[in-house]
C-alpha positions in Angstrom: -9.3 20.8 -15.0 -5.6 21.1 -16.1 -4.8 23.5 -13.3 -6.6 21.4 -10.7 -4.6 18.3 -11.8 -1.3 20.2 -11.4 -2.4 21.2 -7.9 -3.4 17.7 -7.0 -0.1 16.3 -8.3 1.9 19.0 -6.4 0.1 18.3 -3.1 0.5 14.5 -3.4 4.1 14.8 -4.5 5.0 17.0 -1.5 3.1 14.6 0.8 4.9 11.6 -0.7 8.4 13.1 -0.4 7.9 14.4 3.2 6.2 11.3 4.4 8.7 8.9 2.9 11.6 11.0 3.9 10.4 10.9 7.5 9.7 7.2 7.1 13.3 6.7 6.0 14.6 8.5 9.0 12.4 6.3 11.2 13.7 3.2 9.5 17.3 4.3 10.0 16.6 4.9 13.7 15.1 1.4 14.0 17.9 -0.3 12.0 20.7 1.4 14.0 19.1 0.4 17.3 17.9 -3.2 16.5 20.2 -4.3 13.6 19.2 -6.5 10.6 17.8 -9.3 12.8 15.6 -6.9 14.8 14.4 -5.3 11.6 13.6 -8.8 10.2 11.6 -9.8 13.3 9.7 -6.6 13.2 9.0 -6.8 9.5 7.7 -10.4 9.9 5.1 -9.3 12.4 4.1 -6.3 10.3 3.7 -8.6 7.3 0.7 -10.2 9.1 -0.9 -6.9 9.5 -0.2 -5.7 6.0 -1.7 -8.9 4.6 -4.8 -8.5 6.9 -5.3 -4.7 6.4 -6.9 -5.0 2.9 -10.0 -6.7 4.5 -10.6 -3.4 6.3 -10.4 -1.2 3.2 -12.9 -3.3 1.3 -15.3 -0.3 1.1 -13.0 2.6 0.5 -13.0 2.8 -3.3 -16.7 1.8 -3.7 -17.5 4.6 -1.1 -15.6 7.2 -3.1 -17.4 6.0 -6.3 -20.8 6.2 -4.7 -20.1 9.6 -3.1 -18.9 11.0 -6.5 -22.2 9.6 -8.0 -24.2 11.8 -5.5 -25.1 9.4 -2.7 -25.5 10.8 0.9 -22.2 11.4 2.6 -23.2 10.1 6.1 -24.7 7.0 4.6 -21.7 6.3 2.3 -19.0 6.7 4.9 -21.0 5.5 7.8 -21.5 2.2 5.9 -17.8 2.1 5.1 -17.0 2.6 8.7 -19.3 -0.3 9.7 -17.7 -2.6 7.2 -14.3 -1.7 8.4 -15.1 -2.7 11.9 -16.8 -5.9 10.9 -13.6 -7.0 9.2 -11.0 -5.6 11.6 -12.3 -6.7 15.0 -12.2 -10.4 14.1 -8.9 -10.0 12.3 -7.3 -8.3 15.3 -8.6 -11.0 17.7 -7.4 -13.8 15.4 -3.8 -12.4 15.3 -3.8 -11.9 19.1 -5.1 -15.5 19.8 -2.7 -17.2 17.4 0.3 -14.9 18.0 2.4 -17.7 19.4 2.2 -20.1 16.5 2.5 -17.3 13.9 5.6 -15.9 15.7 7.2 -19.4 15.7 6.8 -19.8 12.0 8.1 -16.3 11.1 11.0 -16.1 13.6 9.5 -13.2 15.6 8.0 -12.7 19.0 4.4 -13.3 20.2 4.3 -10.0 22.1 5.3 -8.1 18.9 2.6 -9.9 16.9 -0.1 -9.0 19.5 0.9 -5.4 19.6 1.1 -5.0 15.9 -2.5 -6.5 15.6 -3.9 -3.5 17.5 -2.8 -1.2 14.8 -5.6 -2.6 12.6 -8.2 -1.1 14.9 -6.3 2.1 15.5 -6.3 2.9 11.8 -10.0 2.4 11.0 -11.2 6.0 11.5 -8.3 7.5 9.5 -8.9 5.0 6.7 -12.5 6.2 6.3 -11.7 9.8 6.9 -8.9 9.9 4.4 -11.3 8.3 1.8 -13.8 11.1 2.4 -11.0 13.7 1.8 -10.0 11.9 -1.4 -13.6 11.9 -2.6 -13.8 15.7 -1.9 -10.4 16.1 -3.6 -9.1 17.8 -0.5 -5.6 16.5 -1.2 -3.7 19.2 0.7 -5.5 18.4 3.9 -5.2 14.7 3.5 -1.4 15.0 2.9 -1.0 17.3 5.9 -2.7 14.6 8.1 -0.4 11.9 6.8 2.7 14.0 7.2 1.7 14.7 10.8 1.3 11.0 11.4 4.7 10.1 10.0 6.5 12.9 11.9 4.9 11.8 15.1 6.2 8.2 14.5 9.8 9.5 14.5 9.1 11.7 17.5 7.8 8.7 19.5 10.8 6.6 18.4 13.2 9.3 19.7 11.3 9.6 23.0 10.8 5.9 23.7 13.7 3.9 22.2 16.6 5.3 24.3 14.7 4.2 27.5 13.0 1.1 26.2 15.5 -0.5 23.8 13.3 -3.4 22.5 11.4 -4.3 19.4 8.0 -3.7 21.1 8.9 -0.1 21.6 8.9 0.4 17.8 5.5 -1.1 17.6 4.1 1.2 20.3 5.5 4.2 18.4 3.8 3.0 15.2 0.5 2.4 17.1 0.6 5.9 18.6 1.3 7.5 15.2 -1.7 5.5 13.8 -4.0 6.9 16.4 -3.1 10.5 15.6 -4.7 10.7 12.1 -7.7 8.6 13.4 -8.3 11.2 16.1 -8.1 14.0 13.5 -10.4 12.2 11.1 -13.2 11.4 13.6 -14.8 14.8 12.8 -15.5 13.6 9.3 -17.5 10.8 10.7 -19.7 12.8 13.1 -23.1 11.5 11.9 -22.4 8.1 10.3 -25.4 6.0 9.3 -25.7 2.5 8.0 -27.3 1.7 4.7 -28.0 -1.9 3.9 -28.2 -1.4 0.1 -24.9 0.5 0.1 -23.4 -2.2 2.2 -24.4 -4.8 -0.4 -23.0 -2.7 -3.2 -19.7 -2.1 -1.4 -19.4 -5.8 -0.5 -20.1 -6.9 -4.0 -17.8 -4.4 -5.7 -15.3 -4.1 -2.9 -14.6 -7.8 -2.5 -12.9 -7.7 -5.9 -10.9 -4.6 -5.0 -10.1 -6.1 -1.6 -8.8 -9.3 -3.2 -6.7 -7.3 -5.7 -5.2 -5.2 -2.8 -4.5 -8.4 -0.9 -2.7 -9.9 -3.9 -0.6 -6.8 -4.3 0.3 -6.9 -0.6 1.2 -10.5 -1.0 3.8 -9.7 -3.7 5.1 -6.9 -1.6 5.2 -8.7 1.8 5.5 -12.4 1.3 9.1 -12.0 0.2 9.7 -10.9 3.8 7.9 -14.1 5.0 9.9 -16.3 2.6 13.2 -14.8 3.8 12.3 -14.9 7.5 11.0 -18.5 7.5 13.7 -20.0 5.2 16.7 -17.8 5.5 16.5 -16.2 8.9 15.6 -12.9 10.5 18.8 -11.1 9.3 18.1 -11.8 5.6 14.5 -10.8 6.2 15.8 -7.5 7.6 17.9 -6.9 4.5 15.1 -7.7 2.2 12.6 -5.5 4.1 14.9 -2.5 3.8 15.6 -3.2 0.1 11.9 -3.6 -0.7 11.0 -0.4 1.3 13.4 1.7 -0.8 12.6 0.0 -4.1 8.9 0.2 -3.6 9.1 4.0 -3.7 9.7 3.6 -7.4 6.1 2.3 -7.7 4.7 4.2 -4.7 5.5 7.6 -6.0 3.1 7.4 -9.1 0.7 5.4 -7.0 0.5 8.1 -4.3 0.8 11.2 -6.7 -1.2 10.0 -9.7 -3.6 7.4 -8.4 -5.0 9.4 -5.5 -6.4 12.1 -7.8 -7.0 9.9 -10.9 -9.7 7.7 -9.5 -12.1 10.4 -8.1 -11.5 12.7 -11.1 -11.9 9.8 -13.7 -15.0 8.6 -11.7 -16.6 12.1 -12.1 -15.8 12.3 -15.8 -17.0 8.7 -16.4 -20.2 9.3 -14.5 -21.0 12.3 -16.7 -20.3 10.3 -19.9 -17.1 12.1 -20.8 -14.1 10.7 -22.7 -11.2 9.6 -20.3 -8.6 8.9 -23.0 -6.8 12.1 -22.3 -6.7 11.5 -18.6 -5.3 8.0 -19.3 -2.6 9.3 -21.5 -1.5 12.1 -19.2 -1.6 9.9 -16.1 0.5 7.2 -17.8 3.1 9.7 -18.9 3.2 11.1 -15.4 3.6 7.7 -13.9 6.5 6.8 -16.1 8.3 10.1 -15.5 7.9 9.9 -11.8 9.0 6.3 -11.5 12.0 7.0 -13.8 13.2 9.7 -11.5 12.9 7.4 -8.4 14.7 4.5 -10.2 17.6 6.8 -11.3 18.0 8.0 -7.8 18.0 4.4 -6.4 20.7 3.4 -8.9 22.8 6.4 -8.3 22.5 6.8 -4.5 21.2 3.4 -3.4 24.5 2.2 -1.8 24.9 5.4 0.0 21.3 5.3 1.3 21.7 1.7 2.5 24.8 2.8 4.4 22.7 4.9 6.6 20.9 1.8 7.9 24.3 0.2 8.7 27.3 -1.4 6.9 25.6 -4.8 6.7 22.7 -3.3 4.6 25.1 -2.2 1.8 25.4 -5.8 0.7 21.8 -5.6 -0.4 22.5 -2.9 -3.1 22.1 -5.2 -6.1 18.9 -6.7 -4.7 17.5 -3.2 -4.1 18.2 -2.0 -7.7 16.7 -5.2 -9.2 13.6 -4.8 -7.1 13.5 -1.1 -8.2 13.4 -2.2 -11.8 10.6 -4.6 -11.1 8.5 -1.9 -9.4 9.3 0.6 -12.2 7.8 -1.8 -14.7 4.8 -2.3 -12.6 4.3 1.5 -12.0 3.4 1.8 -15.7 0.2 0.0 -14.9 -1.0 2.4 -12.2 -3.3 4.5 -14.5 -4.6 1.4 -16.2 -5.7 -0.1 -12.9 -7.5 3.1 -12.0 -9.2 3.4 -15.4 -10.4 -0.2 -15.1 -11.9 0.5 -11.6 -13.5 3.7 -12.9 -15.2 1.7 -15.7 -16.3 -0.8 -13.0 -14.2 -3.6 -14.5 -13.0 -4.8 -11.2 -13.3 -8.4 -12.3 -10.7 -7.8 -15.0 -8.4 -6.2 -12.4 -8.9 -9.2 -10.1 -8.1 -11.7 -12.9 -4.8 -10.0 -13.8 -3.8 -9.6 -10.2 -4.3 -13.3 -9.6 -2.1 -14.1 -12.6 0.6 -11.7 -11.4 0.6 -13.2 -7.8 0.7 -16.7 -9.1 3.7 -15.9 -11.3 5.4 -14.4 -8.2 4.7 -17.5 -6.1 5.7 -20.0 -8.8 9.2 -18.7 -9.1 10.3 -19.3 -5.5 8.4 -22.6 -5.3 10.2 -23.9 -8.4 13.5 -22.9 -7.0 12.7 -23.7 -3.3 15.8 -25.9 -2.9 18.0 -23.0 -3.9 16.0 -20.4 -2.0 17.8 -17.0 -1.7 17.0 -13.3 -1.8 17.8 -13.4 -5.6 15.1 -16.0 -6.2 12.5 -13.9 -4.4 13.6 -10.8 -6.5 13.3 -12.9 -9.7 9.6 -13.6 -8.7 9.0 -9.8 -8.4 10.6 -9.0 -11.8 8.8 -11.7 -13.8 5.4 -11.0 -12.2 5.8 -7.3 -12.8 6.4 -7.8 -16.5 3.4 -10.1 -16.9 1.0 -8.0 -14.8 1.9 -4.7 -16.6 1.5 -6.1 -20.0 -2.0 -7.3 -19.2 -3.1 -4.2 -17.3 -1.9 -1.8 -20.0 -3.7 -3.7 -22.7 -7.1 -3.8 -21.0 -6.7 -0.3 -19.5 -6.1 1.2 -22.9 -9.2 -0.6 -24.3 -11.3 0.7 -21.3 -10.2 4.3 -21.8 -11.3 4.2 -25.4 -14.7 2.9 -24.5 -14.5 0.3 -27.2 -16.8 -2.0 -25.3 -19.3 -2.0 -22.5 -17.6 -2.8 -19.2 -19.8 -5.9 -18.6 -18.8 -7.3 -22.0 -15.1 -6.9 -21.3 -15.3 -8.6 -18.0 
């Protein structure tokens, strides 16, 4: 098991570094071509998709859980595919139909909103296929697919932006790079079947996970919306770049640790084994990984922001403060996975609601003095509150001190 965990960590670490390195290059290309206002208008449209996307992944973690418990592959992932489509088709149509009003509120363009909406459908096969690879613990293959997708995004940008120097071009590049992993992953869905009982299970369990994912996305993306609607597209662009860089402090342990922890802990838990050792090791790994990322952000943040353009260097302090907030929240990554493993999704939901409410309360209380610093304060305070609650209950769940139902 120890050797396997080291291999899983290595694969996911390499995947994270390469994918985010390529993503950084893509972001620099976009910022250099479109400026802070263009980045802000683009980010505002993508915010709508990122807040909608969780409704499509409702079934992913429950599918992994059921597959690890021995259910039929085709039924599990076929049902997951069906639930994805049931959610994503109406969501895509809604964003397209109301692109005009939404664009007006967020200081972006209707055409950008409509194009971005199509990414929701383009990503469905890859979402289910990647879940299958995670369940099979084929982390090398899943990371290669994601790296290929990120590299293709940069290639499409370089091919298209010089000729079509508009925001819509960036969205088209993103859409094409989303289609690539979906095409690759179709082979994992060759004989999908629908199971009504599994659908009920995934909906019942997944709705909690879905809501938690949505709330996490709200904390991550609503700051862009606040900035765009109240401060303008330029400030939204500065905040988007800052939160992209700072979020890596959380994303590294999330991608490296969480991806293997949930399927491994699920298998251990299903067989009645103690998961305390997994909890301790994964928590230490999360703290170490996020510490490295935060140190890099503090030391090289101003230089990195300079690659986007001189205007973005003014966001250095905001970037570092956001990094501190996400470092604090990264400590909770193993706790969240252990709670899911113990089927305590209600507890995760309750804590996520508290965290999101704290995040929203800070900007609303200081609405008259709205600034990027106010939004950052909401991230910091909510991260402290959420982490304290998650670690407390995650520690209890790993010890098995109570039956999951009694703790929820």
